N, C-alpha and C positions, 0 to 999 in steps of 0.2 A: 815646854822643855821640862824634862824630868828633874826631880830633886837631886839626883846623883850628878846630873850635868851642872846644875846650879852651884853645887858645892865646889866645883872646879873652876868656876868663872872668876875672872878678875873683878874686883869690886868697883863700884861707882867712884869716880874721882881719880882712879889709878892713871898715872901718866906713862905712856909708851912713846918715847921720843917726844914729838910735839903734840901727840894726840891724847886727849883726856877721855877716858871711858865714861859714858853716860849710863849704859845698861847693856846686859846681854840679851840678844833677841833670837837666839837659836843655838842649838848645840846637839851633840851626840855623834857617835861614830868616830870621825877623824878630825873634827874641827869644832871650834866655838866661834860664834859670830856676835859682834858687838856694834852698837850704835855709839859713835864717839864724836868729839869735836876737835877739829884741827885748830889748835890755839893760835897758830901763826896766821892762818888765812881766815879764821873766824867762820868756818863752815862745817856742816855735819858731814861725816864720812861713815862708811861701813868698814869694819876691820875683821878679817878672818884670821884666826889663830890656829896653827896646826896643833891639835890636841887629841890624839887617839886615847880615849878615856880608859881603855883596858890596858894601856901600856905606860901610864904616867902617874906621878904624884905631884901635886902642887905644894911647893915648900912655902914657909911663912914669908919669905922675901919675894914671893910671886914667881920665882923661877920654876921651871918644869924639870922633873927628874924622870928620865926614861928607865923603866925597870925591866929586868929579864929574869926568868925563872932559873936560867942556867948560868952559872958562874963562868966567866971567861968568854962568853959569846960577844960578838960585835955589838956596838951601840944599837939597840933596837929602833931608835928614832932616826938614824942616819938615812935609811932608804926612804922613809916617809917624808923627811924634810926635803930630800932630793926631788921626790915626786911633786911636793908642794911648790918648790921653785919652778919645776917644769910647767906646772899649771899657770903660775904667774907669767912665765916667759911666753907661754902659748897665748895667753890673753893679751899680752903686750903687743903681739904681732897683729892683732885684729882691731881695726878701727871701724866700727859700725854703730849707728845709733840704737840698734836693737841688741847689742852685745855689751854686757857690763864692762866698764872701763876700769882698768887697774892703774892707780896713781903712784903707788909706792910699794916696795917690798923691802923688809929689813929683818935682821935677826935681833932678838932680845929674849931674856929669860930662858935661855938655852933652847929656844924654839924659833919659829919663823912666823912673820905676820904679813898679810897682804891688805893693802888699803885700796878701797874702791869708792866710786862716787855714790853718794846717797840720793835716793829718789823717793818721792812720796808715792804711795800706791799700796796695792795688795797683790799677793800671789794668786794664781788661777785656782789653786786649791781652796782658797777662801771663798771665791765666787761659786765654785761647784758645791761646797758644803752649804753655803747660805741658801742656794736655790735647789738643793738636792738634785743636782744635774739640771736637766731641762733648760739649759741656757739656749737662748734664741739663735737662729741661724745667722742673724745679723751680727750678733756678738762673736760667734765663731769665725765668720769670714772677715771680720775686722781684725781679729787677733792673729790668726795663723799665717796668712800670706806675708804679713810684715815680719813675723817671727822667722819664716822660711827665708826671707831675704837676708837676715842676719846669719842664719845657719849656712846659707850658700857661701857667704864670705869666709866662714870657718873652713868649709870643705874646699874652697878654692886654695886655701893655704895648707891643705893636706892635714887638717885637724878634724877629729871626730869628738863629739861631745860625750855620747854613750851614757848619759843619765838624764835625758829629757823626760820631764814629768810635770804635772801641774805645780808642784812645790817649787820648781825651778823656772817657772814662767811667771815673771813679775809684770803687772799691768799698771801703767802710770795713768794719770788723768788724761782723758780723751781716748782711752783705749790703746795707748802705745805700749807694745810688749817689749820686754827686756829679758834676754836669756841669761840665767844665773848659774852659779855653782859648777865649776869646771874641774871638780876633783877627779873625775874619771877620764878627763881629756887625754887623747892619745894621737900620735902621729899616724896618719893613714898609710904611710909608707912602711910602717912596722905594725901591721894591723891585726896580728893574731892576739886575741884577748888573753894574754898570759899574766900570771901573778895576781896579787891582790887588786881587786877592782870593785867598783860599785855596781850593784845590781838592785834594781827596784822591781819587785814582783808585779807582773801585769804590764809593765812598760818595757822590760828588757826582752829582746827577741832571743830565739833559741840559740843562735850562734854565739851570743855572749855567755849563756849558761854553759855551753859545751866548749868554750875556749877555742872556737873556730874563727875563720876569716870574717872580720867585721869590716864595714865600709859605710858610705853614706846611706845605703839602704837600711842599715841598722838603726841609725838616728831616725829615719823616716818611719820605721815600725813604731818607735816611741811617739812620734808626732801623731800617727793614726790612733794609738792607744790613748793619748791625751785628748784628742777630739772625741773619741768614744766616751771618755769620762765626763766630758762636758754635757753629754746627752744622758748618760746612764747614771751619773752620780758616783761611779766607781770604775776602775779600769776593767778591761776585758780579762778573761781567765788567764792564769799564768801560762806562758808559752811552754813550760815544762809539762803542765797538765794537757795542753792542747796537742803536744807531740804524741801523747799516749792515746787520748781520745778527745778529738776536737769537738767540744760542745758549743763553740761560739756560733751563734746564729748571725748571719750576715746583717750588717747595718741596713742594707736596702730592704730587708724584711722586718727587722726589729723596730726601726724608727720611721717607717715609710710614711706615716700620716703626719709627722711633725717636721720633716726636713726634706729638702729637695733631693732628687735622685742623684744629681751630680755630686753633691756634698757626700752623700752616703757611699757612692761608688769610690770616691776618693779615700774614705776611711777603709773600706774593704780592700782596696788595692794595697794600702800601706800595711795592713794587718795580715797579709799572706804569710804563711809559715815558711814557705820556700823563699829564700832571699832573692832568687832570680826572678820570681814572679812579682816582686815589689817594684816600684819606681827605683831606678838605679841612681838618679841624681835629683837634687832639688829643682834644677831647671826642668827636668822631665815632669815632675809633680806640679810645678807652677804652671807649666803649659797646659796641663790637664785641668787644673783648677779654673783657669780663665779669669783674667783681671776684671771681666765684666761683672763678676760677682760683687766686687768691692764698690759700695756706694759712697757718696759723699758723707763725711762725718755729720752726725746729727747730735748736737749738744744735749738736746732734751733726752735722747736715748741714753747717753752716757751719764747724765746727772742721776738717772735712776739707779745706776750701779756704783757711782762714785760719791762718797760721803765726806771726803776731805781728810780722812785719817792718814797719818803717816805710817811708816813701818812700825810694827809692834815688837 
């Protein structure tokens, strides 16, 4: 987290309702994330604060002041706070072991907070960086089918994530994935990507960049890009660059000696530039993946990756 983000963070010991801040664990863009303790239930939680750093000032009393360059304009934080509440409401609709659970939403300090369950683990970005990509096939096929099960539950409720990437895929002990950060979540029934939205280069398909019709196939492009990063150590080229000159070499050729053809064909299918050439639903992709890939859990395998650290 950058020094500029840290200077906006709430201090250790600060009380938010019944929650005591322990430390900030992430921030930047539109939110700040904290590790906290629920003083009533004596358990750790994660708190996400709506805090668009380029639009706010933190006052001495910890309240947030939204600033605008133009006098007389509407409160610049109002629309963002509404989107933040929509994110919480969307998550509250979904009950699945692989989707982060929202426990509380409240207003304080002239902004809004979302309280989620705390889990021990590391995000997929950490594993990719530690091993410079080259994660084993067993690792990949343990993580992604379970993650897709959670994503399917979202899609069944007409919700799109639209910011799937390794930083938002959390891995708990035993290789149990958890999909995080729904700041870009949107109703699939109103699925043209209009207005402010999150885009992560390399993981966002072209229809998001061009504000065109998005759907489950858009999340599946990001799934394919995340699997590619597990192998290459970085995402594939930006879809904006690929639309001009597609230099992406198919996974079946790039990684042929390290991974099964079936896994590589899965990635290549998800990474098609034409949305109609990708799997259209999670069920379609899961049928292709084939559950026979998934072996029984091997504790020894996961002990090599898991070192008992909690979230940093």
